[in-house]
N, C-alpha and C positions, 0 to 999 in steps of 0.2 A: 916368154914374159908376157903377161896381159897388156891389152892395149892401155895406154895411158888415159886415166879419167880427164875430162876436160877441167880447166881451171874455172873458178868462179861458179862451181857447181855444188849441189847438195842432194841428198835423198831424204824425202819425208816418208817414212814407212807409216802408214794410215791403217789402223784397224782396231777391232774391239779387243778387250782382254783375252790373253791366251791364243791370239790369232798368229803368233810366230815372230814378233818384232825382235826379241832378243836372238832368237836362233838364226833369223835372216841376217841380222847384224853380225853376228859372230862368222857366219858364211862370208859375207862381204869383206870384212876386214881379214879374214884368212886368205881370200882370194888376192887381195891387193891391200897393202898397208896403207895406201893413201886414203882409203875409206876409214874413217875414224867415227866411233861411236860418241855422240854428244851425250855427255851424261848430265841429265838435268839436276838442278837443285832440288833438295828434298827435306822439308821440315815436317817432323811428325813420326808417328810409330811405324813399324814394319822393317822390311829389308832394307838394308843400305847398299848392297851390291848392284852396280850399275847406276848409283847416284851420287851427288856430291852432297853429303849431309850438311845442314845449315840449321839455323834457328829461325823462329817466327818473327823474332825482332830483326834479324838480318834481312829477311825477305822484305819486311816492312821498309827497311831503309832503301833497299833497291826499288821497291815499288814507288816510294815517295820521289826518288831521283829519276824516275822514268827508264830505269835500266832493265826492266823485265819486259819481254816480248809477249809472253803467254803464261798463264798459271791454270793449273787444275786442282780443284779440291776434291779428293777421293780417298776412300779407305782410312779415314782418320788422318790424312796428310796433305800437304800441299806440295805440289810438283810445279817447278817453275823453269822456264826457258829465259836464260839472261843473255843480254846482247853481248857482253864481254866473253862469255863461254863460247859462243858461236864463232866470234870474231877471232878468238884465239886459234881456232881450228882453220878458219879461212886464211888467217895470216901466214900459216905455215904451208900453205897450198894443199891442205887436206880436203877431203870431200866429207863434210859432216853428214852423218846419219842420224836423223832425229826421230823419235818415236812419238806419234801424234794419235789422238782419238776423238777429237772434236773438230767439226767443220770450220769453225771460225779461227782455228789455229793457223790454218794455212794463209789466209790473207794477211793476219798478223805478221806472219814469218816474212812473206813477200814484201809487205811494206817496210819491214825493219831492215831488209836486205834487198833492195831495189835492183842491184847489179848481179845478183846470183839467180842462176836458173836451177829452180827445185824440181827434181824428178819425183813426182808423186806416185807412190806404189800402194795400191790398195791390197791389203792382206785379208783374206777369208778363210773361214773354216766352219764346218757345221757346229752347233751348239754342243752337242754330245762330245764332239772332239775337244772343244773349249773347255767343258766340264772335267773331262779326264785329265786335261793339262794342268787345269787349276787345281785339282785335288792332288796330282802328283807333286805339285810345288808344296803342299802342306803350309799355305799361309795362313789358314785359319779364318779366312773370309770369303770362302766359296759363294755364299750367297750374295754378298755385296758385289762380287766381281760377275757372277752370272746376271744380276741386276743391270749392271753397267752394259754387259753383252746384249741384254734384251732392249735396252734403250739406245744402243749405238745407232748412229746415222750415217749411212754410206754417203760418199761423195757423188755428185752427179757426174763429174768427169775426173779421169785420172789418167796417167801416161802408161801404167801397167796395173794388171790384176793379177794376182798369184793366190790360188788356192792351196793353202800350205799343207792340207791334208793330202794333196794330190802330187805335189811336186817336191823333190828333195831340196834340202836348204842350199846346197851347191848348185843345183840347177836354177833355182831362184836366183841366187846370186848372179849367176851368168846371164840371166834374162835382164835383170836390173842393169848390170854393165853394159850390156848391148844396147838397152834402150836409151842409154845416155849418148850413145854414138862417139865415135872418135873425134869429131869436130864440134861436139858440144850441143848438136841438135837433137831433139827429141823425135820419136817416130809419131808424134801426134797424140792426141787426146783420145781416150776410149771411154 
């Protein structure tokens, strides 16, 4: 059995479009069921797999109530991290795995959950690999996703950096779990 992930912990997978966030999340959750994908709210067009579909009006109500931690407007949709959704996972001692692509999302997440230690994992891949992955998905918005890839801002410090074109998803999941440590301490920022 894998070592138990520490309580009060979360994983922030940070990377540009098609860097492997979904694939690494699937490997983490397969490795240990305590890792749980946080499915953000989504209002707008496009695929709904991996999201909790909602409406613009419902998001506005949450925004007005101060219940949203972060939101991103891309590809004709709004993606939002809500406080209640993350709290539900933490309340059952799950380790939420969040997908992020904007630097300011991390301090917002830390401020919303000051008692949680977020392990930040930077996912990278070359642009040609990202393009091939985007085209394989057939979402019809390759240009917009590549534009997001081209303007993506890396973080100055992370706990782990994974080149997803060079490491298997299973090995990446093992590396992330090991970086969290059995006692809850990270192995430092890189």
